[in-house]
Every structure is written in C-alpha cells, then in structure tokens.
N, C-alpha and C positions, 0 to 999 in steps of 0.2 A: 889815560882814561881811568876813572875811579873803579869802574866795574871789573877791570882786569888786575887790580891791586891784589897781591897774594894774601895780605892780611885780611882783606875783605872777603876773599873767596873762602877762607877757613872759618869765618864767623858763622855761628849757627843760624843767624837770620839773613844770610846772604841772598837767598832767593827772594824772600819778602822785600828786602831792601831794593833789589833790582826791579821788582815789579812796581814799586812805589816811587820810582824816579820821577821828578817833576818834568813837565813838558816845557818847551821853549816859551810859551805864553805865560806860564806861571813864573818862570825865571825872569822874564822881562818885567813883569809886574813887581816882583820882589826887588829887583835891582833899581827900579824907578820909584820905589815907595818912599825913599828918603830915610827909611828906618833900618835898612840893611847896609852894612859896610863890609867890603871885601878889600883886602890888601894882599898883594903878591910880592914875593921875593924872587928876583931873577938872577941867573948867572948867564949873561949873554941873552939869548932868547929862550933859555930853558927855565921853567918854573921850578924853583927848588924849595919853596915854602909858601904857606898861605895862612891867612887869618880871616875868619868870618865872625862878625860881631853885629849886635843889634842895638840901636838907639832906643831907649825906653823912656818915653815921657811919663813922669810921675803924676799921681793925682793928689797926694797929700802935701806936696810942695811944688812951687813953680820951678821945676828943674828937670833935667834929663840925666840919665845914667847910661853908660855903655856896658853891655855884657859881652864878653868874649865867649862865643859859642864854640869855636873850634880853632885850634892852632896846630899846624903840622909843618915839619921840615923833613925833607928827604934825608934818609939815614946818612948818606955820604957827606952831608953838609951840617950835621948836628955838632953842637959844642964849638961853633965858630961865630956865634953872635947873631945868627940869622933870626932866631925867635925874638931876641932882644931888640933887633932892628925893626921887626914887624910891629912889635908893641910900641916902639918909639914913633913909628909912623902913625899908629892909631892914636897915640897921645897928641900928636899934632892935629889930627882930625877932631879929636875930642875938644881941644881948645877952640878950633874954628867953629865947632857946632855948639859951644857953650856948655859942654857936659860937666856935671859936678864931679863925677868919679867914673872910673873904669873898674869893673870887677870880673872875676873869673873863678871857676871851680876847678879843683884838682882831685883826682881819685887817690884814696889811700894806696900807697904802694907805688905810685907814679913819682918816684923820687926825683927824676930829672925835672918834671913840671913843678913839683913842690919847691925845689931849689931855685928854679927860675923865678917863680912868683914871689918867693920869700925875698929874693934879692931886689925885686922891683916894687913890692908893696907891703901892706900890713895884713897879717893873717888874722882871720876871724874863724873861730870854730863854730860851724853851723851844721845842721842836719838838712839833707836834701830828701824830698819825698816825691815820687812819681804817682800821680793820681790819674787813673784812666777816666776818660770822659763818659764812658758807659760801662755798665757791669756786664 
C-alpha cells in the first residue's frame, strides 16, 4: 500500500497526500479513459516496479505523445533492467497507439534516472514551471 511506504511517510506533504487519495470511481474513470497507461513489473505475483504514463493528443499536429509521469522500482530490484523493461513495454504500447514520441522529466541530482533516460533517449534541456490554478 502506498500510504505505508516509509519514504512517503517522511514527506512533508504526507497528510495532505493521504487526504487527497482518489476514490474507486475516479480511478475507474481514469483507467477507462484511454489516456492513462499503467505498466507493472512482476516477480511471480509480487509487484516490483511500475510505470504510469499519459497519452497526450496534440492540437498543433495530428499526433499523440506519451508522457511518463512516474516510474518506480523496489529498491531490491534496482539496477537489474526492470525500469528498462517497463519502458520497453511502454514503447510497444506507443507503437500500437501510434504515438510519435515518449518523453519524461528527471530531477537534477537523480543520477540513476538521468543515466537511464540518457541511455534510452535524447536529452533536451528545458525548464519546468508549476503554475497554481488559483492564487
């Protein structure tokens, strides 16, 4: 369960995060929207990694792109190709859905993520801004 993850419990926004968890109806709608993609890595019946992505229809061109929103692998299974395999499965889904490109962000200092994404794609130096919907 995500709520019991130690890293989440130490996060300053832990309580707010738990209070805003989506209900089952929201999740059913998200999963059936056709715009959300979830890929899981299993070791037997245990989930050892996961990837969440969004299919983004573009307006300026008749194409879609896929944005990797989150990618996580259990610590004991890192550096064993799990993340690369998750992205490999996403690439297959991207082909099946006719996506033009898959893109992902990495935080400065997250050297493992940066190394993974550098191995798999082309780096673009961009700036990211969060704009709150209301003041």
